[in-house]
N, C-alpha and C positions, 0 to 999 in steps of 0.2 A: 910822831906817834910812838908812845911807849909800848913796847911789845913784851909779852910774857916770854921768858926765855924757854920754858918748856911747858907744853900743854899735855898733861897726863891723860890717858884714856879715861880715867875717872872723871876728870873735868869735863871731857866731851860727853861722856855718858850722862853726867848730871844735867848738862845744858840740853842735851837731847831729850832727856826725861821730862824736863820742864816744858819743852815745846810739845812733846807727845801729850802730856797732861792738858795743856792749853787746847790742843786740837780736839782731844777727846771731850773736854768740857764743853767746847763750842758745838761739837757734834750732838752730844747728848742733850745739851741745852736746847738746841733747835728742835730736837726730837720732842722734847717735853712741850715746848711752846706750840709746836705744830702737830700735836697728837691727832687733830682732826683730819690731817692729810699733808704730810711732809712733801715738799716740792722735790726733794732729792730722795734717792733710795740707795742704801748700802746693802749689798747682798749679805744675808745672814752668815753664809760661809766665810765671807771676808771678815765680818765682825768676830766670829768665833776664832779665826785664825789670829787676828790681831790681839784678841784677848788672851789666847793661849800663849802667844809669844810674850806678851807683857808679864803674865803670871810666871812664865819660865824664867824671865829675867828678874822676877821679884819686884815688879813695879806697882802691883795692885794686889 
């Protein structure tokens, strides 16, 4: 297995950012589809916290 000699924090952040985006898209996608009554519920405070963190890091 060929391994990258050095993984910079930027690489990690980039990879993480992509995953976060994918998760957010999945969450909001299901929210849109299930507007009549989502099966799961994410506390508004949690949404706000996550959004604030993302903004602080300049991801959205």
